[in-house]
N, C-alpha and C positions, 0 to 999 in steps of 0.2 A: 196561572194567567194564559187565557188562549194565547198562541199567538196573533200578530195580525195579519191577515191577509196580506201576500205580497200584489204590488201595486204594478201597473202597466208602466214601460218605458217612458222617464219622463216625467210622471209622474210625482209629487209630492205631498207629504204629509204637513201639516202645520208644524212650525217652531213651540216644542211642550217646555213652557217655563213654570220653574216651579218654585212659591210664594213661599219662604221660611220664616216667619212671624208668632211670634204666642198672642198677640194681639188680633182675635179673628174678624174687627172693623177691617183691619187693616190687610186681612188676607181679602176680604170679601170683596173690597173696594180696588185693589189690584186687580184681582181675578174678573172681576166685571170689566176693567180698563183694557184688558189682553186680550179677551175672549170680543169685545165688538169691535176690536181690530182684526181677528181671523186666529188669535195666538190659540194653543190648547194652555189650560194654565191650569194647576194642581196648586193646594195649599198642603202646609207642612207647620206644626205648631213643633215642632223638637225636632234635635238632630238624628234621634232613633226614625222618625215620620219619614224625615228627607232621607233617610238610607232605606226604609221600606221600601220609597217611590222608586228611587233609583235603581233597587235589586229586579222591580219589576218591571219597569218601562224606560227608555230613552230617553235623557233629560238635556236641552239644546242650550239651559242658562237657567241660574240660579239668581233671585234674589233675596238676600239674606239681609235679616236685619241683627244688629250689632247687640245690641242690650235686650238678652235673652236669659230667663232663671237656667241654673244646671249648665251646659257645655256653651258658653257665649258665643257670637255670632265670630270673634277672629279666632276662636280654639276651632270653631267650624268648619271655617275657612282654610286653614293649614291643614283639615284633617282631609279636606273634599282635596287640596292642592297635592296631597301625598299620593294619592289612589288616579286621581281625575283632572282632566284637560277642561272641564266643562265650564265656561265663562260663567264668573259669579261678577254682581255688582251688589256691592254692601250698602244695604240703607240703616239710618241713624240718625236720631233727633242732633246727636254730636257732632256740627258742621267744622269745630276749628280745623287747623291745617295737621294737628298734632294725630287727630283723630283721622284724618284721610290719609293720612300717612301710614297711621299705623295698618288700615285695610289693605292699600298697597303692597307694605313690604308682608303680609302673608298668603300674597298672591292673590288678592280679587283684581279684576279688570278694570274698574270702574267706580264711582262711590256717589251714592245720592242723598243729599242731606233732607230731614225732616223739618216743616214741611213742604211737600213737593206738590206741582201740579203734573196734571196728566201730559203735557205735551212734553216737557221735559223727560219723565220715566219712558216715553217713546221713544224719543229722540236718541237717548242712551242706551237703549235695548238694542234699538236697530244698529246704531253706531259699532257696538260689541260683538253683536251676531253677524255684522258683516267684514268687521275684523279675523272673526273667527273663521269666516269662510262658510258658516250654517246659515245665513239668513236666506241665500237664493239657491236655487239648483245652479250650477255652475253653464256659465255660456255654450261649452261645446256637447254639452248634455242632448241626443236628436228627441226630436219630437217622435210623433209616431207620426207613419206612414198617413194614417186620416183618422178623424172624429165623426161617429156616427149619431148625430142625436134629434130625436123629433122630426124626421122626415128629412132632414140635409146632413150633408156631408158637408168637412172640412178636411182641406191638404193643407197641413201649414207649410211643408217645405216648398209647396208651389204658389202657397199664399193663396187660395183657392175656396171659395164658399161655392156650393151648388148647391140649388130647392133640390124637392123631389123630383122636378120635371127636369132636373138635368141644367135648366138656367144656373148661368153665374150670375151671382152678386159683386157688385166691384163694394170695395173697402177700401179705408184709406190705411194707411200704415199703424196710426195709433188703432183705430177701431180690430185690425186684424191682430194688436199685442193683447188689446184687452177681451177679445175673443178668445184669444188660444189661452189666457189665464184664466177665465171660467171654463172651459173646457179642460183643463187641467187638474182643477178641483171641483169636481161634479158633486151637487148635492151638500154644498158645503158655505155656509154663510161667508163672506169677504167681506172686509168692512172699507171702506173708501181708500183711509190712510193704506191698508194694505193692499190695495189695489193697486195704487200707484207704488209702492213698493216693488209689486210681483211683476206687473209689466212696465219695468225700469226703462227699457231702450228707447219706447216713443216719450214714455208719459214723465219722465224725470223732474220737470221742472213745471207739471201741471199741477192744479188743485184738487180739492173734494168737488167743487161745483162741473170741472171740467169732464169728471167721470161719469156723471150724471148727463152731462149733454152726448157725452159718445156713447151712452147705454141707450140715452133717445134715440139716438142714429139708430143701432144698431139694432133694436126692436123697429122699428117704422122701415130699414131695409128688407127684413127679415120678416116684414108682418105679424109681429110677436105683440099678442095683447088678447082678448078675451071676445072675440072673436068667435062665433059658431059654438059659446059658450067653454070654450078652451081657456085654462090659465095658462098664463104666461109661461115662456119657457124662463125669460133671465127675471127672476121675482126679486121682488124689493125689499128689503126687512127695512122699514119703515126706522129712518133715522141711523141707522147704524150702517146698512151698505146693501151688497147684491148676491143672486146667487143663482148659476146655473140648473135650475129645479129637476130636469127632465133627467132621465136615464143616457150616460154618453158610455160607447164602445170606441173602444182605440185599437187599432189594428196595423 
């Protein structure tokens, strides 16, 4: 596999989560949930397939079913923990206390009982990634000096947004955080919930609706739309989230 291209300073690849379950319907469901909020998801039906994925790509977290043919989830978790610190969340239809304890005893970071709901899965993933230090860039990672995109220039350290004419556009603190997040992840769909996570310092107590309002404000201030036949720079992915859809240069 070809190595991933180097990213400019301050940019971040989405967390890569592997779902290990012999049930293809569960793998498909969880993959869809994760991708909708901006994670990168892979599925594995066995220990061998997980091992292949981990050999080829960095893995941020493993969702691991307990009841699998061949090597069961508990044995696989024990094997993972013997050589890796990657976070593991066990998933099982057996939700009794003894089963949860067994999973934690072999090194799992958390336990989700089936049937599960989307909000619980995402909340537990966020919590485990946050504890492991892999969810966000550290706060002290410097942003680039500038981002150039669609005729605009944004200087994050000065919190300065300049139009092609040189005129400065005033943004609120929350609008700055949201714009910076989109610029750090160009050409990548980011779900509303994921935007709330990534733009955490100003948006930590906000809702999906507040993200929609902030996007509308940014578009209005930047004249971003279909006027003149141009497609919007900030594209709506209907029912999911948003994307900075133009090329972004960082320097």
